[in-house]
Backbone bond lengths (Angstrom), bond angles and torsions (degrees), N, CA, C in turn:
res aa  C-N    CA-C-N  psi(-1)  N-CA   C-N-CA  omega(-1)  CA-C   N-CA-C  phi
1 M - - - 1.455 - - 1.480 108.41 -
2 G 1.333 118.61 -43.92 1.417 112.95 175.05 1.566 110.91 159.67
3 L 1.318 111.35 173.96 1.439 118.05 178.19 1.562 108.69 -115.06
4 F 1.320 117.30 146.72 1.455 116.70 173.46 1.553 106.41 -148.11
5 K 1.326 115.86 151.96 1.459 121.97 -173.37 1.525 110.08 -72.83
6 L 1.329 116.93 147.88 1.375 121.69 173.93 1.537 112.27 -102.23
7 P 1.279 116.94 133.45 1.476 118.63 178.09 1.510 111.47 -73.93
8 F 1.332 113.55 157.90 1.507 121.56 175.25 1.458 116.56 75.46
9 F 1.393 117.23 10.55 1.481 120.89 173.55 1.555 109.19 -103.40
10 K 1.302 116.63 138.76 1.476 119.48 174.21 1.448 112.04 -65.77
11 D 1.328 119.00 -44.76 1.438 123.19 -175.48 1.512 108.52 -83.88
12 N 1.373 113.03 169.57 1.459 119.20 175.44 1.499 107.07 -78.34
13 V 1.345 115.56 92.89 1.461 122.54 -179.05 1.555 111.75 -110.19
14 Q 1.299 116.95 129.39 1.439 120.83 -179.10 1.476 111.84 -124.13
15 A 1.324 116.29 144.16 1.442 122.74 175.54 1.503 109.20 -84.22
16 R 1.345 112.82 135.11 1.506 117.66 175.41 1.544 104.88 -104.65
17 M 1.316 113.00 123.70 1.482 118.98 -179.62 1.458 110.06 -119.27
18 F 1.280 118.76 108.82 1.431 127.83 176.68 1.561 112.97 53.13
19 E 1.299 113.82 47.62 1.513 121.56 173.50 1.530 107.79 -69.53
20 R 1.355 116.47 124.62 1.457 117.98 -179.21 1.510 112.53 -72.27
21 V 1.355 118.73 133.37 1.412 125.71 175.56 1.493 110.89 -95.80
22 E 1.244 119.85 131.12 1.483 122.40 -177.31 1.583 106.14 -75.95
23 T 1.330 110.09 135.09 1.451 116.33 174.42 1.520 112.35 -127.57
24 K 1.300 118.48 161.91 1.420 126.32 174.86 1.510 115.90 -76.21
25 D 1.325 112.83 -27.41 1.509 117.29 -176.48 1.503 107.08 -104.74
26 P 1.327 118.19 113.31 1.485 120.39 -179.36 1.513 115.30 -62.80
27 Q 1.293 119.28 -15.60 1.459 124.48 -177.36 1.512 108.41 -64.61
28 Y 1.366 117.50 -34.80 1.455 122.24 -172.84 1.578 110.21 -99.76
29 D 1.331 112.57 140.79 1.467 119.46 169.32 1.482 107.19 -114.53
30 I 1.286 118.22 128.26 1.400 125.31 178.05 1.502 111.78 -126.30
31 C 1.329 118.50 135.86 1.464 121.61 174.31 1.509 109.53 -142.21
32 D 1.321 114.15 156.01 1.456 117.56 -177.81 1.549 109.53 -119.01
33 V 1.358 111.40 154.48 1.473 119.39 178.81 1.517 102.53 -130.72
34 G 1.346 116.63 132.06 1.443 120.69 178.18 1.490 111.93 174.29
35 I 1.354 110.35 -154.11 1.474 117.37 -177.25 1.477 107.59 -120.15
36 Q 1.390 115.34 142.39 1.486 124.68 178.67 1.542 107.30 -117.24
37 Y 1.375 117.17 126.90 1.405 121.19 -179.76 1.588 108.65 -91.97
38 D 1.321 114.13 168.89 1.446 118.77 -174.65 1.541 109.01 -71.57
39 D 1.363 119.50 -19.56 1.435 119.63 179.85 1.543 111.40 -85.12
40 G 1.322 116.52 2.29 1.447 122.21 178.99 1.543 112.42 93.90
41 S 1.308 122.44 -5.34 1.457 123.20 179.37 1.518 109.22 -75.87
42 I 1.291 114.97 152.91 1.446 121.26 -175.10 1.559 113.94 -133.73
43 D 1.300 116.28 131.44 1.492 120.77 169.44 1.608 102.96 -107.65
44 S 1.322 113.74 118.56 1.484 112.99 -177.68 1.530 109.50 -153.62
45 V 1.331 112.36 163.41 1.465 122.94 173.51 1.484 108.40 -115.82
46 V 1.309 116.05 134.27 1.491 118.34 -177.04 1.548 110.68 -101.84
47 V 1.306 114.25 138.06 1.463 121.89 177.25 1.485 106.58 -121.06
48 G 1.338 115.74 129.13 1.471 117.41 -179.72 1.478 112.25 -151.06
49 G 1.266 113.73 169.29 1.492 121.46 179.03 1.531 108.60 164.66
50 S 1.326 111.36 176.32 1.517 117.36 178.93 1.478 111.10 -84.38
51 F 1.332 117.87 -26.02 1.445 124.80 176.59 1.542 113.42 49.42
52 A 1.295 117.45 40.87 1.505 121.81 -177.94 1.471 114.62 -54.94
53 S 1.309 115.11 -45.14 1.508 120.18 -174.94 1.579 107.59 -70.00
54 L 1.325 118.51 -41.08 1.419 120.29 178.92 1.553 112.93 -64.40
55 K 1.343 112.02 -42.50 1.480 118.45 177.07 1.505 112.14 -61.71
56 R 1.382 116.06 -43.70 1.440 121.14 177.09 1.570 111.64 -58.77
57 W 1.332 113.65 -47.97 1.495 118.32 177.80 1.482 112.76 -59.10
58 A 1.339 116.67 -42.59 1.475 120.76 177.53 1.560 112.24 -61.27
59 R 1.300 115.49 -46.66 1.438 118.26 179.11 1.521 110.19 -61.43
60 Q 1.292 120.38 -39.67 1.523 123.38 -178.42 1.596 103.11 -65.28
61 E 1.287 118.04 -49.37 1.491 116.61 -179.04 1.491 113.65 -61.26
62 Q 1.372 115.48 -35.48 1.485 117.11 177.11 1.558 111.30 -65.73
63 H 1.362 115.77 -40.09 1.436 119.30 174.30 1.484 115.09 -58.55
64 V 1.372 116.64 -41.31 1.444 120.68 179.40 1.585 110.86 -67.06
65 E 1.343 114.34 -43.40 1.453 118.46 176.89 1.509 111.17 -61.87
66 N 1.306 117.63 -43.63 1.485 120.44 178.06 1.571 111.77 -62.24
67 A 1.351 117.38 -39.00 1.437 118.71 178.39 1.570 109.36 -67.53
68 R 1.342 118.44 -41.89 1.431 118.74 174.16 1.472 116.00 -57.40
69 A 1.324 115.59 -44.89 1.454 120.23 177.16 1.452 111.80 -61.41
70 D 1.327 119.02 -42.37 1.464 120.30 179.37 1.504 111.24 -66.68
71 E 1.286 117.67 -35.98 1.489 122.84 177.74 1.502 110.23 -64.62
72 D 1.377 112.85 -45.20 1.454 118.24 179.77 1.540 111.31 -60.99
73 A 1.308 116.18 -44.58 1.464 125.06 -177.55 1.543 108.44 -63.00
74 S 1.331 112.83 -40.75 1.551 117.34 178.75 1.558 111.57 -65.88
75 I 1.348 114.02 -40.34 1.487 116.69 176.70 1.499 112.37 -65.12
76 R 1.315 115.76 -42.61 1.545 117.98 177.02 1.472 110.39 -63.72
77 E 1.320 119.21 -42.05 1.450 120.15 -179.53 1.530 109.55 -65.33
78 A 1.303 119.22 -40.38 1.462 122.73 179.70 1.538 109.09 -64.17
79 E 1.341 117.39 -40.54 1.466 119.78 179.01 1.568 112.44 -65.56
80 I 1.296 115.80 -29.30 1.481 120.85 179.43 1.515 109.28 -76.55
81 L 1.365 117.21 -41.93 1.386 122.36 -172.23 1.564 114.86 -83.02
82 V 1.310 115.26 -25.69 1.476 120.18 -176.02 1.507 108.77 -111.51
83 P 1.346 118.16 106.37 1.481 117.58 178.19 1.537 111.02 -68.28
84 V 1.321 113.26 141.62 1.464 121.82 178.69 1.548 106.61 -86.56
85 P 1.355 120.03 127.80 1.442 122.97 -177.90 1.546 108.83 -69.24
86 D 1.296 114.01 143.11 1.468 121.99 175.93 1.522 110.96 -81.09
87 T 1.282 117.96 103.98 1.469 119.25 -176.68 1.528 111.71 -78.59
88 E 1.309 122.21 -18.38 1.445 122.41 -179.92 1.545 110.55 -76.81
89 A 1.310 120.20 -28.82 1.466 124.44 179.26 1.496 112.30 -68.25
90 A 1.357 122.23 -24.35 1.413 124.71 -174.84 1.439 112.91 -77.66
């Protein structure tokens, strides 16, 4: 997610928040949380797992969002292509 500087430290110290760690097995997602010093050294804790349920939930939510976006786009397109009759002029 990113690095940000920590106040009240003399050195250039940055917090590491959910930095992705590269793995050889794509089934697992691993990220670390910790502190990175200006010399490049890191104190961190690693969190990892396959997160199958979370990934499934995220995919389902993405499908729902995509369907909503497609529906909204279709409605906007229909509003542009089909003129609404003026009932007051009749």
